[in-house]
Residue frames as qw, qx, qy, qz and C-alpha x, y, z in Angstrom:
[[0.456, 0.271, -0.204, 0.823, -5.93, 17.95, 10.13],
 [0.332, -0.757, -0.479, 0.294, -6.58, 19.96, 13.26],
 [0.252, 0.727, 0.047, 0.637, -6.50, 23.72, 12.85],
 [0.521, -0.380, -0.420, 0.639, -4.61, 25.43, 15.65],
 [0.005, -0.948, -0.223, -0.225, -5.56, 28.92, 16.72],
 [0.517, 0.326, -0.319, 0.724, -2.56, 31.19, 17.30],
 [0.432, -0.632, -0.493, 0.414, -2.29, 32.81, 20.70],
 [0.126, -0.804, 0.007, 0.582, -0.86, 36.08, 19.38],
 [0.545, 0.800, -0.130, -0.214, 0.30, 37.79, 16.17],
 [0.032, -0.665, 0.739, 0.099, 3.83, 36.43, 16.60],
 [0.538, -0.033, 0.839, -0.077, 2.51, 32.86, 16.82],
 [0.673, 0.627, 0.318, -0.230, 0.37, 33.45, 13.73],
 [0.316, 0.829, -0.411, -0.207, 3.41, 34.70, 11.82],
 [0.260, -0.449, 0.854, 0.045, 5.32, 31.52, 12.74],
 [0.681, 0.260, 0.662, -0.176, 2.55, 29.47, 11.11],
 [0.605, 0.777, 0.016, -0.173, 3.41, 30.99, 7.71],
 [0.610, -0.330, 0.511, 0.508, 6.28, 29.72, 5.57],
 [0.347, 0.670, -0.300, -0.584, 7.40, 31.02, 2.22],
 [0.721, 0.139, 0.661, 0.156, 7.08, 28.77, -0.79],
 [0.037, 0.402, -0.492, -0.771, 8.34, 29.43, -4.31],
 [0.563, 0.478, 0.660, -0.137, 5.38, 29.07, -6.66],
 [0.568, 0.759, 0.242, 0.207, 5.98, 29.66, -10.34],
 [0.489, 0.519, -0.119, 0.691, 8.09, 32.81, -10.68],
 [0.232, -0.688, 0.166, -0.667, 7.16, 34.22, -7.26],
 [0.268, 0.019, -0.830, 0.489, 7.03, 33.47, -3.60],
 [0.524, -0.535, -0.305, -0.588, 3.90, 33.07, -1.47],
 [0.215, -0.327, 0.705, -0.592, 3.25, 32.72, 2.23],
 [0.629, -0.165, -0.691, -0.315, 1.63, 29.39, 3.08],
 [0.559, -0.467, 0.373, -0.575, -0.24, 28.84, 6.32],
 [0.826, -0.229, 0.453, -0.244, 0.41, 25.52, 8.06],
 [0.616, 0.568, -0.516, -0.181, 2.86, 24.26, 5.43],
 [0.012, 0.398, -0.887, 0.236, 4.67, 22.03, 7.92],
 [0.570, 0.075, 0.662, -0.481, 1.39, 20.42, 9.02],
 [0.753, 0.502, -0.078, -0.418, 0.33, 19.93, 5.38],
 [0.455, 0.550, -0.700, -0.035, 3.62, 18.18, 4.56],
 [0.211, -0.268, 0.861, -0.378, 3.51, 16.09, 7.72],
 [0.713, 0.210, 0.451, -0.494, 0.01, 14.85, 6.99],
 [0.720, 0.554, -0.291, -0.300, 0.97, 13.98, 3.41],
 [0.066, 0.517, -0.850, 0.080, 3.85, 11.81, 4.70],
 [0.585, -0.023, 0.714, -0.383, 1.25, 9.35, 5.92],
 [0.780, 0.494, 0.053, -0.381, 0.33, 8.68, 2.28],
 [0.232, 0.634, -0.718, -0.168, 3.73, 7.25, 1.38],
 [0.264, -0.162, 0.572, 0.759, 4.29, 5.33, -0.78],
 [0.457, 0.708, 0.451, -0.293, 2.07, 7.11, -3.27],
 [0.583, 0.447, 0.360, 0.574, 2.49, 8.24, -6.84],
 [0.230, -0.086, -0.017, 0.969, 3.58, 11.81, -7.52],
 [0.247, -0.367, -0.449, -0.776, 0.13, 12.58, -8.96],
 [0.568, -0.578, -0.585, -0.039, -1.62, 11.26, -5.84],
 [0.495, -0.377, -0.303, 0.722, 0.72, 13.32, -3.65],
 [0.078, 0.134, 0.198, 0.968, 0.16, 16.47, -5.74],
 [0.404, -0.504, -0.534, -0.546, -3.61, 16.04, -5.41],
 [0.624, -0.549, -0.512, 0.217, -3.44, 15.37, -1.67],
 [0.426, -0.208, -0.167, 0.864, -1.05, 18.24, -0.97],
 [0.064, -0.266, -0.297, -0.915, -3.20, 20.67, -2.93],
 [0.508, -0.566, -0.561, -0.328, -6.37, 19.56, -1.15],
 [0.609, -0.503, -0.416, 0.451, -4.72, 19.98, 2.26],
 [0.319, -0.039, 0.001, 0.947, -3.20, 23.34, 1.35],
 [0.186, -0.468, -0.440, -0.743, -6.63, 24.65, 0.36],
 [0.507, -0.616, -0.590, 0.126, -7.88, 24.14, 3.90],
 [0.452, -0.646, -0.180, 0.588, -5.65, 26.98, 5.15],
 [0.211, -0.395, 0.328, 0.832, -4.75, 28.92, 1.99],
 [0.596, 0.679, 0.165, -0.395, -6.42, 30.51, -1.00],
 [0.455, -0.181, 0.687, 0.537, -5.13, 28.93, -4.19],
 [0.430, 0.514, -0.139, -0.729, -6.15, 30.66, -7.42],
 [0.870, 0.259, 0.394, -0.142, -7.71, 28.15, -9.82],
 [0.641, 0.744, -0.189, 0.015, -5.42, 29.23, -12.68],
 [0.091, 0.723, -0.645, 0.230, -2.35, 28.58, -10.52],
 [0.898, -0.288, 0.219, -0.251, -3.30, 25.14, -9.19],
 [0.921, 0.294, -0.140, 0.215, -0.66, 23.37, -11.28],
 [0.314, 0.652, -0.408, 0.557, 2.10, 25.71, -10.11],
 [0.512, -0.568, 0.393, -0.511, 1.03, 25.30, -6.48],
 [0.985, -0.088, 0.088, -0.118, 0.85, 21.51, -6.79],
 [0.764, 0.453, -0.275, 0.369, 4.33, 21.43, -8.34],
 [0.036, 0.671, -0.430, 0.603, 5.72, 23.68, -5.60],
 [0.728, -0.446, 0.302, -0.423, 4.12, 21.65, -2.82],
 [0.995, 0.078, -0.032, 0.060, 5.43, 18.38, -4.24],
 [0.549, 0.579, -0.352, 0.490, 8.92, 19.88, -4.64],
 [0.244, -0.627, 0.441, -0.594, 8.86, 21.09, -1.01],
 [0.914, -0.248, 0.152, -0.284, 7.51, 17.73, 0.13],
 [0.917, 0.266, -0.178, 0.240, 10.33, 15.86, -1.62],
 [0.304, 0.633, -0.404, 0.586, 12.97, 18.28, -0.30],
 [0.500, -0.561, 0.369, -0.547, 11.68, 17.97, 3.25],
 [0.983, -0.111, 0.061, -0.135, 11.44, 14.19, 3.13],
 [0.796, 0.406, -0.273, 0.357, 14.94, 13.88, 1.74],
 [0.032, 0.677, -0.427, 0.599, 16.40, 16.22, 4.40],
 [0.627, -0.432, 0.424, -0.490, 14.83, 14.12, 7.12],
 [0.031, -0.308, 0.948, 0.071, 15.89, 10.84, 5.56],
 [0.553, 0.250, 0.669, -0.429, 12.30, 9.82, 4.85],
 [0.679, 0.630, 0.114, -0.359, 12.29, 9.84, 1.08]]
């Protein structure tokens, strides 16, 4: 996954998307790129996707160790929702 450097604060802000994790919402850097890269793994089991999504998300985002399960669940949920919207899942 290639990390892009934003040209300005506005471009950096566009690289962040909100994601519902547990009972709250977090800003995730490069979420679209993370989901796109995970699409290349299809077909894969949910557990393999959770592991891959979490590993990719860690490249750009801090994920508290105690919240890894919640983040993995949220990433998989967003992955499934995005794939279904685009007719890829």
